[in-house]
C-alpha positions in Angstrom: -0.1 7.3 -4.8 -0.1 8.5 -1.2 -1.9 7.2 2.0 -2.6 8.5 5.5 -1.7 6.2 8.4 -3.1 7.0 11.8 -2.0 5.3 15.1 -3.6 5.8 18.5 -3.0 3.9 21.7 -1.4 3.8 25.1 2.1 5.4 24.8 5.1 3.0 24.9 8.6 3.0 23.6 9.1 2.2 19.9 5.7 2.9 18.3 7.1 5.2 15.7 10.0 2.9 15.1 7.8 -0.2 14.6 5.4 1.5 12.2 8.2 3.2 10.2 10.2 0.0 10.0 7.1 -1.8 8.6 6.9 1.0 6.0 10.6 0.7 5.1 10.5 -3.1 4.8 7.7 -2.7 2.1 9.4 0.2 0.3 6.8 2.7 1.5 8.3 6.2 1.9 7.3 8.3 4.9 6.8 11.8 3.7 5.5 13.6 6.8 4.8 12.7 10.4 2.9 14.4 13.2 2.7 12.9 16.6 1.8 13.9 20.1 1.3 12.4 23.5 -1.9 13.3 25.3 -1.4 12.4 28.9 -0.6 8.6 28.3 -2.1 8.3 24.9 0.1 8.2 21.7 -1.4 9.9 18.6 0.3 9.9 15.2 -0.6 10.8 11.6 1.8 9.8 8.8 1.6 10.7 5.2 3.3 8.0 3.1 4.1 7.3 -0.6 2.8 3.8 -1.4 3.6 4.0 -5.1 6.6 1.6 -4.8 5.0 -0.6 -2.2 6.1 -4.3 -2.4 2.7 -5.4 -1.3 -0.7 -4.7 -2.7 -2.4 -1.8 -0.9 -4.9 -4.2 0.8 -2.0 -6.4 2.0 -0.2 -3.4 3.4 -3.3 -2.2 5.2 -3.8 -5.7 6.7 -0.2 -6.0 7.8 -0.2 -2.7 9.6 -3.6 -3.4 11.2 -2.3 -6.8 12.4 0.8 -5.2 13.8 -1.4 -2.6 15.6 -3.5 -5.4 17.2 -0.3 -7.1 18.4 0.8 -3.8 20.1 -2.8 -3.0 21.4 -2.9 0.1 19.1 -5.5 1.3 16.7 -3.8 1.6 13.3 -5.7 2.7 10.2 -4.4 3.2 6.6 -6.5 5.2 4.1 -5.7 6.1 0.5 -5.2 9.9 0.2 -8.0 10.3 -2.3 -10.6 8.8 0.2 -9.1 10.9 3.0 -9.5 14.1 1.0 -13.0 13.2 -0.2 -14.1 12.6 3.4 -12.8 16.1 4.5 -14.0 18.1 1.5 -16.8 20.6 2.1 
């Protein structure tokens, strides 16, 4: 089972590190990452494998959202099936 994580917010040191560390701590494997800086805004999309996640999917979503709030970032986690359904023509 895979999921898409999006992170948007004011650029600062360590955003990628903090999100990927949270993934690693919960046995979530980062498959692919795309990030860019738009002026002073950080934008990142991660494709992750959550099949070996130590937490339930809902708990993982909540933990990343909480971490995002603490860093003043918008962090969203979406199951890949929902993501694909939303973007299907």
